[in-house]
C-alpha positions, 0 to 999 in steps of 0.5 A: 588750437592753443591751450590755456595754461592752468590758473593758481588754485587759491585767490591769493595766486590769482590776485598776485597774477592779476597784480602782474597782468594790470602791471602789464596793461598800466604803460599803455593806458595813455597811448590809449586815452589818448587814442595813438592805440586802439586798444586791443593789445591790452586784450591781447595780454589778457588772452595770454594771461588765462584769466578769460577762463576765471569764471569758467568752472574747474572741471572745465579747465578754469579757475572757478571764482564765484563774485566775490572774488572775482570783483577783487580780481577786477578791481586789482586790475582796473586800478592798474589799466581800467578801461581795460578792466571794464572791457574783460568785464564784458567777457564775463558778465557773459561767462559768469552768467553761464557758470552759474548754471553748473549744475542746474538740470538742462536739456542736452541741447544746453549742455553743449552749448555750454560745453562749447563755450567754455572750449572756446575760452579756455583752450581757444582764447575766445574773447565774447561781450554783449551787445544789448543796448540799442539808441533810445533804450539803453540796456533796457531789454522791454526796449529792445528792437533788433529781431529775430526770426526762424529759417524756413528750414528750421535750423537756424535764426536769421538777426536783424537790428543796431545795436548803439553802445558795443564794448570790444568792439572788433576785439572780441570773437563773439558777441551775445547779441539780445533780441526779440521775434519778430512780431513782438514789439512790446513783450518782455520775452527777448532772448540771447544768441553768439553772434561771431564777429566774421559772420557774414553781415557783421559790420561795426561802425567807428569806435565812439569819441568818448571822453574817457574809457576810449580802451573800451573799444566801443562803436555801434554794432550793425546786423544785416539778415546775420545767420547763426546756427540754433546751436547758438541759442544762449542755453537753448532756449528762447524767451529766458532772458528777461526771466534770469535779470529779473532773478539775478540781476548782479551781472547786469547791474553791477558787474561792473562795479569792481572796476571802478572800485580799482579806478578809486583805489588808483585815484586814492594811491596817487593822492597818498603818493603825492602826499609822502612825497613831500615832508611838509605836506606829510607832515601837515594835519590838514592833510592827514585828516583829508586822506584819512577822509578819503580812506574813510570812504574807499575802505566802507565802498570795498566793504559793501562790494565785498559783502554784496559779492558774498551774498551773491555767492551765498544766496544768489537770487534772494532779494537781499543779495540783489539788494546789495548788489543795487546798494554796492554800485550805487555807493561805488559811483558815489565815493570815486567821484568823491575821491576825485573831487578831494585829489583835485584839491589835494594835488592841484595841477595834478590832477589836470596835467595831461602828463600825470595819470591822475588827470585819466583816473579822475575822467574815467571814476565818473563814467561810473554813474553812466554803466548800467544800472545808474543811481537812480535806478540803484536807489529805486531798486533798494528804495522798493526792496526796502518797502517790501515790494516783490521785485520777482515781478518783472512789472515791479521795476524797469528792467 
């Protein structure tokens, strides 16, 4: 087993590492976007960088970053390679939620599970992914049809079902699969299991032919009588998934936000460079006002993302923190496409030329509206919070 190098101790140095890694990832983006490459090289680079351990606590060998600083690192990567940043985020959705359990009193089985996962990430350089979405229900936990049952010896779980939109398909080592106990259709209780890519009965379909972000390596996943040991039940507890999501939705609702902020940054940077390259354009008050509007929008979105992250770090699980992350996800989803429209008007043919990265950024930034939580869901959550609705009640919102 290979051990990763120790990650930098300060945020500034971690951001430098992310920037350096992003510059290595950037040249890969065009070939992956054009489907001339499957994108797995990007995840090899991320493994070698040590960044897989970004959220793992320091005492377990990671960098111990919180949600706010993580969003900054993710944005730095996203500005260079949006698809790789989004795939990387799928790993951190899993690891971040687990890292937040540190400090809580847990039974021995849960402690052993957490120690095993941290070791796999830090020393084994293992990449994790999430397998939640299903056809017809998306990532809504109440609609999950994938099922599990206990084996006759009581020491294993047997999983069956199909996932429709699994990122890092074929690239990750492990997948956190959401499933419900057989015979509990309609129940809100679901559980998570760690399924290895090479477990018997696991298979993946063809990578979806997406209009953008092909590098997330997203495909369907089938589980046919997949048997996993009890030790791979997430934290050793059944039926806690919805409870965690209702209380602390930041990873599911807004983990992506930093990546899309980074893509929006890339749109803005390209446009500034385009204008600056021509003295005539750069001296135009019209162009200056256009760039000023883009800068103001981007600064506002960035500030909200940072503030939402700070709320999560200091008041995790509070209704204000939960409302803030939904607001941040919504605003980034609005600002990115708005910047893209400005870029099209300012840059003209460069915005539609496949020879220029701006065309890819414009396609990628629009996908923020597709990822959970969707814009209407974000607004509904924030509106209910404003009205004093008890959002800790799982029936108050459609999870």
